[in-house]
N, C-alpha and C positions, 0 to 999 in steps of 0.2 A: 634856538639860538638865544643866548642870555649872557649877562655880565656875571663873572664870578664874584660874589659878595661875601661868601663865608666857606670855611672848609673844616672838616674834622681831622683826626688822627688816622694814620694807617692802621688797620685792624687785620689780625689774622683770623682765619676761618677755616673750618674743616668741611670740605664739599666732597661727597662720594668717596670718602676715605682719603682725600688728598688735600693738603694745604692750600689755601687760597688767600689772597689779600684783597681789601676793598678799602675805599675811602667815600665818605659822603660829603658832597659840596652843595652849595646853594646858588641858584642862578635866578636873576632878575631880568625880565624882558624890557624893563624901563617904560612900561605902557601903563603903569599904575595898578596893575593886577597883582595878585599874591605872588610871592616867590615860590619856586619849586625845588624840591630837593632831588639831587641826581646821584645815584650810587655808581661809582666807577669800579670795575673789577680787573684785576690781573694786570695786563701790560698798559691798560688805560691809566692805572694809578701811576706807574712808573713814568709814562709819558707826560702826565700833568705835573708831577712833582719835579722832574727834571727840567721842564720848561719854566716852572716858576724860579728854580734855583739859578738857571742859566740866563733867563731873559728878564731882568729887573724892568718892570714898567708900572705905569699908573693904573692899568686895567688889563683884564683878561677876558676876551670874548670867546665864549665856548660855543661850538656848534656841534651837536651830536646828531649824526644821520643814522636812521634806521634803529632808533632806541625803542624800548618797550617800556610800557606802563607797569607799575607795581604798586601794591598797597602795603604800608608798613605802619602798624599801630594806628590804623584808621586814617592815615595821611596818604594821598596819592602822590606818587613821585614817577621818576623814570630811571632806567639803568641800561646799560650796554648790554648786548647779547654776546654769546660766545664767538660767533663767526661773522655776523653781518654788519654790526655797528662800525661806524667811522668817526674819530673824534679830530676836530680841528680846533686849534687854538691861534687866535689872532690872524686868521687867514686874510690874505690881502686881495679882497675883491669888493665890487661896489656894495653889495648888501651889508658888509661888515663896516665899511666907511659911513654908510648912512646911519648904521646903528650907533657907531661912536659919535656922531654929531648929536644924537639924543643923550648920550652920557655926558657930553659936555654941558648941555642945557641943565641937567640935573646936579652935576658935580659928583665926583667920586673920590673915595679915599685911595692913598697910595696902596701898593700891594703889600707892603709890610703891616698895613693896618686892616687886613681882612679880618672879618669877625670870626671868632672861634665857635664851632658848632659843639655844643656840650655833649659829652658821652651819656649814654643811658645811665639812669640812676643805679648805683652800685649798691647791693644789698650784702649784708654780712651772710656767711655760709648757712647759719641756722635759719635766718629769716627767709633766705631764698629757698631752701629745701623744705621748710615746714609751712610757709605761708604764701610765697610768691609763685611757687611751681605746682603744676597739676600732676597728682599722682596717678599712675597707671601701672597695674601689675604686668608681667612680661607678655601674658596672653594677649591683653589689649593693645600693647605696643605693636604686636605683629598683626593686628587687625586694623590698623589705622588706615584712613583713607585720605589724609591730608598730612602735609608736613608740620612739624611742631617740636617743641622741646618739653620734656616731661621728667618727673623724679620717679624712680622705682626703687625697690629694695630687693636684694638677692644675694645668693651665696656664690663665690668663685669656686667651681668645682673642678676646672681644668684650665690648662693654657693649650693653645693651638700651636704646635711646633712646626707645622708646615710653613708658616709665614714669617718665622724669625721674630726677633723682639726689638729690632732697631733698623733704621734706614739711613742712607747717606744723604744728608740734608745740606742745603745752601747755608752758609754763615750769615747771609744778610736777611733772608726772608723765610727761612724754615721750609721752603719748598724741597721736594724730593729732586735730586739731581739725575740727569740722564747721562749714560756713558758717552764720551766723545773720544776722538782721537787724542791720546796722550793727556786728556783732561776730562772735565765733566761740563755739562751744559745746564744752566738754570733758565727755564723758559720764561720765568717771571721777571728776573732781573736782566735777562738777555745778556748773561756773562758766561765765560768759559773758565771757572776756577780750576786750579790744578790740585786742589785738596778739598775734603768734605768734613762735615761734622756729624758724628753719630748722633741720632736723634731717636727717642722712644717711639715705638709702634707695637703695641703688645695686644695680641688677640687673647681675649678672656672668654671663657665659657661660664656663663652665669645662669643660675636657676633659681626660681622661687617656687611656691606651691602650686603654681598654675602652668608653668611652661619653662623652657629654657632656650636660650639664644646666644649669639656671639656678640660681645662688646668690644670696642677697639678703644684703647686709651692712649693718647699721643703725648708728645713731650712735655707740655707745660704741666699737666696734672701729675704725670708720672714722676717728674723731677721733684715736684712738691712732696709726693708720698714717700720717696726713697731718700730724699735729702741728698741726692747725688745726681749728677747728669748722666746721660747715657755714655758719653765719653768716658768719664770716671769709672763707671760700672764695667765698661768694655775693657779698660786698662787693667782693672782689678782682675778681671776673668783671665786675661791673657797672662798677667804676672804670675798667677798661681798654676798655670799650665792647663787651663780649662778651655782651650781652643776648640776641642771637640764636643763640648757641653752644648746642648741645644738651648739652654737657658743658664745664666749664671745662678749660683745658689741663692743670691740676694732676692730673687723672685720668690723664694719660699715664704717670704712674708705675706703673700696673697693666700697662703694655704688655708683653705676651707673657711675663710672669713666672710662674715656678712657685712655688706656696705650699702650706703645710699648712693645712688648714681643719678646725676642729672644728665640726661641724654638728648641728643639731637637725632630725630627720626625723619629720614628721607623716604618717600614712597618707592623711589627706584631702587632703594636698597633692601626693601622688604617684599616688594610686590614683582618678583621675578624667579626664574628657575635656576636659583643659586642659593648658597647658604646665606642666611640673613645676617646683616652687618648693621650694627648700631653704634653711632660715635659717642663716647663719654665726654661730657664737657667738664663735669665735676665729679669727684669721688670723695666720700666721707666715711671714715671709720671711727669717728668720734663716738663713743659709746652713749653719752648723755643725749647727743642729738638723734641718735638711732632709737633709743628707748622713747624719746618724745615723739618721734615719728610713728613708731609702733602704737604707742598709746593713743595718739590722735585718730589714726585709722583703724583702731581696734584689731590690730593684726596680732593673733596669738602665735607666740613663738617660744616653746619651752626650752629651746636649744640655744637661744641668743647668748646667754651668759657664757656658756661652754665654747661656742664657736668663736667668740672674740675675747676670749680670756686673755691672750697675749696682748691684743690692743688695750684692753682694760690696764694691764700691768704696765704698759708703756705710758698710758696717761696718768698713772698714780705714781710715777717717779721710779719705776723699775729700771735697772741697768741694762735691761735687754736691748739690743741694737739690731738693726736690719743687716748692717754690714757684718760679714763673717757667719751668718746664720748657716746652720747645717741640718736643720730640721727636715724630715722627709716631706716631700710635697704631694699634693693630690696628683693622681696619675695624669701624665701629660698625653694630650691626644697623639695617636700614631700617625704614621705616614701613609695611612690608607684612604685619606681624603674623605673620611666620613664624619658624621658629627657625634660619634659615640663618646662616652665619657663614663668614668667611674666615680660614684659618689664617695664622700667619706664614710668609712666603715661604721655600720651601726648608727647612721645619722638618720633622724626622723625628719620628715618634711615639716616646715614651719607651722602648719596647722595643728601639729600634735597628733594627727592620725597615725595608724600603725603602719601605712605604706611607707616605703623607703623611696627615695628619689629614683633609683635605679628601676623600681617597679613602674613608675610613671613614665620614664624616659628610657626604654630599653637601650642596651649597648650597641645593637646592630640595626640601626635605622638608617635610611637613606638621607643624604644631605639635600637632595632635591626637594622642592616644595611647590604647592600651587594652591590656589584658592578654589574651593568647590562650593556650589550653591545647591542646597537641598530643601525640601519641604518637610517641615516637622509635622507632628500628628494633628496640630490645629490648622494646618493649610497655610502657615505662615512661612515666608522665605527666611531661611537662616543661613548665614555665611559661615564657612569654616575655613580656617587657615591651618594647614598641616606642614610640619617641618619634619 
C-alpha cells in the first residue's frame, strides 16, 4: 500500500508478438523509507488512468495485492501479474483511513501536481545502434538464455506469406482486436468498436553468415520505413486491384537489402518447438551507419555496396520512391509451413567465402527446433540450437 506521488506516460510494448501497454508509477508508504516504483500492465493501466480522470481528489492510495518483484536497471520494483494481481484505489476500509491520517500529517500535493517520471534517456539512432546496444549475430540470438535487446546485422531474404502483413488494430491502443458480434473487442481498452485500423505486422526472413531466423516488424517502425501507414498501403493495393496479392508491391523495397536491426529477444519465443520469432524494435538501412557498424565489429562484407545500392541512391537524392515500385522481390515463403527460402541469385555470404546462403541453409529444412547438449572432443559440454 502506498500513496501515488508520481507517474509516467503510457507506453506501447511488444510482448510475445502482441502489443501491450504499461505505465510506471511511484508509491510512497509515508514511513520515511524509499519510494518504490510500480509497473502496471494492460487493464491495470486503463483502470488507474480512468480513475484519475473521473475521481479528482488530493490523494490516490494504491493497494496492489499479489504483486511480484522485478529488477529494472538495478532498481527493485513491483508489477502486477497477468492473472493473480488485484488493484485497489482509494478503497474505503480502516487500513486506508489510518494511512490517510499519516498523509495529512506529512501534507500532500493535489492530484494535478503529481511528479512526472522522466522517460528513459533517448539516444539518436546512430548512437543507439553503434554504442548503446550489444551486438550479437543471429546464431547467438538463438542461443540466448535470458531476455534482452540487442543489435544485429542481416539481409532480408524472404517474407513469410502465411501470416499476412497487417492486422486489425484498435484505434486507441494499437492492440489487436478480436472478432465479436457485429463489432470487435479490444481487451485492453475494454471497448467494442465497430471498425478497425490496419496496422503493420510483417514477418521477415533474415540471414547473416552464421544463421537465419524470423523477425517481425510492427506498425511504428514499418510506417517510418515506408513513409505510409498500413491503411494507406492497403488502400493503394485495393485501388489497383491487387486484392489477391499476398503482399503489396511496395514491400519490394525490402528486396535483398541488408539492415541493422535492434531486436527484443524473449526466451519463450526461441526456446520452444516452434519457428523462432524475434521482434524488431528499430530497423536502419542508412548506409553510413551500416558501414560504421561493419567497420567497428570488423565484419567483412564484399556485397554490402551492391545489396544496398538502391538505399544508397535514395540517400543521395535519387528520385527512386517506394510507392509504385515494381521490381521483382526475393522469393516469398510458400504455404507449406516450412522455413525454406531462396537466397538472391549468385549472392555470396557476407564473409566473402565461396559458399552461398542456400548451401548453409538448405531449402527443405524442418521448422521445428530444439536444443541439444553434446560433449565435445575435450569433454566439455557444448550447447547446440538447431532450426
